[in-house]
C-alpha positions as CSV (number, residue, x, y, z in Angstrom):
1,M,-10.4,-2.2,2.5
2,I,-9.4,-0.7,5.4
3,G,-10.1,2.5,4.9
4,A,-13.6,0.4,3.9
5,L,-13.7,-1.4,7.1
6,A,-12.3,0.8,9.7
7,R,-14.7,4.0,8.6
8,R,-12.4,6.8,10.3
9,P,-9.8,8.6,8.9
10,L,-7.5,8.1,12.0
11,P,-8.2,4.6,12.5
12,A,-7.5,3.4,8.8
13,F,-4.7,5.6,8.2
14,A,-3.3,3.8,11.6
15,L,-4.2,1.0,10.1
16,G,-3.1,1.3,6.8
17,V,0.7,1.6,8.1
18,A,0.5,-1.3,10.0
19,S,-0.5,-3.2,7.1
20,H,2.1,-2.4,5.3
21,F,4.7,-3.7,7.2
22,V,2.8,-7.0,8.0
23,L,2.8,-7.5,4.3
24,D,6.4,-6.6,3.6
25,V,7.2,-9.5,5.5
26,V,5.7,-11.6,3.1
27,P,7.9,-12.9,0.8
28,H,7.6,-10.4,-2.7
29,W,9.2,-9.4,-5.7
30,G,12.4,-7.4,-5.4
31,K,16.2,-7.6,-5.5
32,W,16.1,-5.6,-8.9
33,G,20.2,-5.3,-9.4
34,S,20.3,-1.9,-10.8
35,Q,18.1,1.3,-10.2
36,R,17.4,0.8,-14.0
37,R,15.2,-2.2,-13.3
38,F,14.3,-1.1,-10.2
39,L,12.7,2.1,-12.4
40,Q,11.5,0.0,-15.0
41,V,9.6,-1.7,-12.2
42,A,8.4,1.0,-10.2
43,V,7.3,3.4,-12.7
44,P,4.8,1.4,-14.3
45,D,3.7,-0.3,-10.8
46,G,3.3,3.1,-9.0
47,L,1.1,4.8,-11.9
48,I,-0.8,1.7,-12.3
49,S,-1.0,2.1,-8.4
50,L,-2.1,5.4,-8.2
51,A,-5.0,4.9,-11.0
52,V,-5.9,1.9,-8.9
53,M,-6.3,4.1,-5.8
54,G,-8.1,7.0,-7.6
55,A,-11.0,4.0,-9.1
56,I,-11.4,2.4,-5.6
57,A,-11.9,6.0,-4.2
58,A,-14.3,7.3,-7.2
59,A,-16.0,4.4,-6.3
60,S,-16.3,4.4,-2.7
61,P,-19.2,5.9,-1.2
62,S,-18.7,9.5,0.2
63,D,-19.1,8.9,3.7
64,R,-16.5,6.3,3.6
65,R,-13.9,8.4,1.4
66,P,-12.1,9.5,3.5
67,A,-11.5,6.8,5.5
68,V,-10.5,5.0,2.3
69,L,-7.9,7.4,1.1
70,A,-6.7,7.6,4.4
71,G,-6.3,3.7,4.6
72,M,-4.7,3.5,0.8
73,T,-2.1,7.0,1.8
74,G,-1.3,4.7,5.3
75,A,-0.3,1.8,3.2
76,A,1.8,3.5,0.5
77,L,3.5,6.1,3.1
78,P,6.2,3.9,4.4
79,D,7.4,3.1,0.9
80,I,7.9,7.0,0.5
81,D,11.7,6.3,1.1
82,K,12.4,4.8,-2.2
83,P,11.4,7.9,-4.4
84,S,12.8,10.5,-2.1
85,N,16.4,8.7,-1.9
86,L,15.9,8.5,-5.7
87,W,15.3,12.2,-5.9
88,F,16.5,13.7,-3.1
89,G,19.2,11.2,-1.8
90,W,17.7,10.8,2.0
91,S,14.9,9.5,3.3
92,P,12.4,10.9,5.3
93,F,12.2,8.5,8.1
94,P,14.6,8.2,11.1
95,A,17.3,5.7,10.8
96,A,15.7,2.5,12.8
97,V,12.4,3.0,10.9
98,D,14.4,2.2,7.4
99,R,16.7,-0.2,9.1
100,F,13.8,-2.1,10.5
101,H,11.6,-1.4,7.0
102,S,14.7,-3.2,5.2
103,R,15.7,-6.2,7.7
104,I,11.4,-7.2,7.5
105,Q,11.5,-7.4,3.4
106,H,12.2,-11.1,1.9
107,E,12.5,-10.0,-1.5
108,E,13.7,-12.2,-4.4
109,P,13.6,-12.2,-8.6
110,R,10.6,-13.8,-10.3
111,R,8.0,-13.7,-7.5
112,A,5.5,-11.0,-9.5
113,H,2.7,-14.0,-9.6
114,I,2.7,-13.1,-5.8
115,E,2.4,-9.5,-6.5
116,L,-0.4,-10.1,-9.0
117,L,-2.4,-12.6,-6.6
118,A,-2.1,-10.2,-4.2
119,A,-3.2,-7.3,-5.8
120,A,-6.0,-9.3,-7.3
121,A,-7.5,-10.4,-3.8
122,F,-6.9,-7.1,-1.8
123,G,-8.6,-4.9,-4.7
124,S,-11.7,-8.0,-5.0
125,A,-11.8,-7.6,-0.7
126,A,-11.9,-3.5,-0.8
127,L,-14.3,-3.3,-3.5
128,A,-16.6,-6.5,-2.0
129,A,-16.1,-3.9,1.3
130,L,-17.4,-1.1,-0.4
131,R,-20.4,-2.6,-1.4
132,R,-21.6,-3.1,2.0
133,P,-24.2,-0.9,2.5
134,G,-23.6,-0.2,6.4
135,G,-22.2,-3.8,7.1
136,A,-20.0,-4.3,10.1
137,G,-17.4,-1.8,10.4
138,L,-13.9,-2.0,12.7
139,S,-15.0,1.5,14.3
140,R,-17.9,3.4,14.2
């Protein structure tokens, strides 16, 4: 949605990163209890997210596709610490960023419905923004 509205890749990327942290403040699903449980949720979630990102990129008009991809990449980037920690044992971010990121998240079990509602709302809004032929963007 951000990329569809921002229209240019650099602002879309920056706004995508910012949106990640804003949405992390909203209480959401988490506290897995074990690495096994985390992976049972994270692997399908990641694969579904990549498929949706691909579908949205494919549905984007070619002139807006770079900004849409940049916005989605920026929004996903802050969570790259999770697979990096899992596979390599370290985060690519400075410790201060990791502390901030973990401090703002309010995760609890049994909040999957929040995740699903947010995905449906943002996905619908993104498609609606992409369908607007030349509508107002955040930057031109």
